[in-house]
C-alpha positions as CSV (number, residue, x, y, z in Angstrom):
1,M,0.0,-0.1,-0.2
2,N,2.7,2.7,0.5
3,T,4.4,2.0,-2.4
4,V,1.4,2.7,-4.5
5,R,0.9,6.0,-2.2
6,S,4.9,6.8,-3.2
7,L,4.0,6.4,-6.7
8,C,1.0,8.7,-6.9
9,L,1.6,12.2,-7.1
10,T,0.1,14.5,-4.9
11,P,-0.8,18.5,-5.7
12,G,2.4,19.7,-4.1
13,S,4.8,16.9,-4.9
14,V,7.4,17.4,-7.9
15,M,8.0,14.7,-10.8
16,T,11.8,14.4,-11.8
17,S,11.8,13.7,-15.5
18,P,14.1,11.5,-17.0
19,L,15.7,14.5,-19.0
20,S,17.2,15.9,-15.6
21,V,18.8,12.9,-14.8
22,D,20.7,12.5,-18.2
23,M,21.8,16.0,-17.6
24,M,23.1,14.9,-14.8
25,D,25.0,12.1,-16.3
26,V,26.1,14.5,-19.1
27,K,27.9,16.6,-16.4
28,R,29.3,13.7,-14.5
29,F,30.8,12.6,-17.8
30,K,31.8,16.1,-18.4
31,E,33.4,16.0,-15.1
32,Y,35.3,12.8,-15.5
33,I,36.5,14.1,-19.0
34,S,37.9,16.7,-17.6
35,W,39.6,15.5,-14.6
36,L,41.4,12.6,-17.2
37,Y,42.6,15.5,-19.0
38,Y,43.7,17.2,-16.0
39,Q,45.9,13.9,-15.1
40,Y,46.9,13.8,-18.6
41,L,48.1,17.1,-18.3
42,L,50.2,16.5,-14.5
43,V,51.8,12.8,-16.1
44,T,52.8,14.5,-19.1
45,C,54.0,17.7,-17.2
46,S,52.6,19.8,-20.2
47,Y,50.7,22.1,-18.0
48,V,54.0,23.7,-17.9
49,L,54.0,24.6,-21.5
50,E,53.2,27.7,-23.7
51,P,49.7,26.9,-25.5
52,W,51.3,26.7,-28.6
53,E,54.2,24.4,-27.4
54,Q,51.1,21.9,-26.1
55,S,49.0,22.0,-29.6
56,I,52.5,20.5,-31.0
57,F,53.2,18.4,-28.1
58,N,49.8,17.0,-28.8
59,T,49.8,16.6,-32.5
60,V,53.1,14.9,-32.1
61,L,51.9,12.3,-29.5
62,L,48.6,12.0,-31.4
63,T,50.6,11.1,-34.9
64,V,52.9,8.9,-32.8
65,V,50.2,6.8,-31.4
66,A,48.0,6.7,-34.8
67,M,51.1,5.2,-36.6
68,V,51.4,2.9,-33.9
69,V,48.0,1.7,-34.1
70,Y,47.9,1.6,-38.0
71,T,51.2,-0.6,-38.0
72,A,49.9,-3.0,-35.0
73,Y,46.6,-3.3,-37.2
74,V,48.3,-3.9,-40.2
75,F,51.4,-6.2,-39.4
76,I,50.0,-7.9,-36.1
77,P,48.2,-10.1,-38.1
78,I,50.7,-11.1,-40.8
79,H,53.0,-12.0,-37.8
80,I,50.5,-14.2,-36.5
81,R,49.9,-15.7,-39.3
82,L,53.5,-16.6,-39.9
83,A,54.1,-17.9,-36.3
84,L,51.4,-20.1,-36.7
85,E,52.6,-21.8,-40.2
86,F,55.9,-21.9,-38.3
87,F,54.8,-23.8,-35.1
88,S,52.4,-26.0,-37.0
89,S,55.6,-26.8,-39.2
90,L,57.5,-27.7,-36.3
91,C,54.8,-29.8,-35.0
92,G,54.5,-32.0,-37.9
93,G,51.9,-30.3,-40.1
94,Q,52.1,-30.4,-43.7
95,H,53.0,-27.3,-46.0
96,E,49.8,-26.3,-48.1
97,S,51.5,-27.0,-51.3
98,T,52.4,-30.7,-50.0
99,V,48.6,-31.3,-49.3
100,A,47.4,-30.0,-52.7
101,I,50.1,-32.1,-54.6
102,I,48.4,-35.3,-52.8
103,S,44.9,-34.2,-53.3
């Protein structure tokens, strides 16, 4: 009975909309992102740089990270395939060319 009464609106009660809850989540997310950026500034010691130096530092860092991610995306599958072929040949597996000739 108490739960039904608590769900009903009385003339003086204010209903909180889902939109206000979402706005609180957005505000909390913004605060979290700003905290992460502050931690980044502290760890890299780039808070002592001039704004133009910070932009150059961030550009170089972002470029290096992008190149590492791209290189890993392109070359790691090739190295994994070659390693699997190598270890399968060590364990007595046949090469594809040998199987093709027998078939």
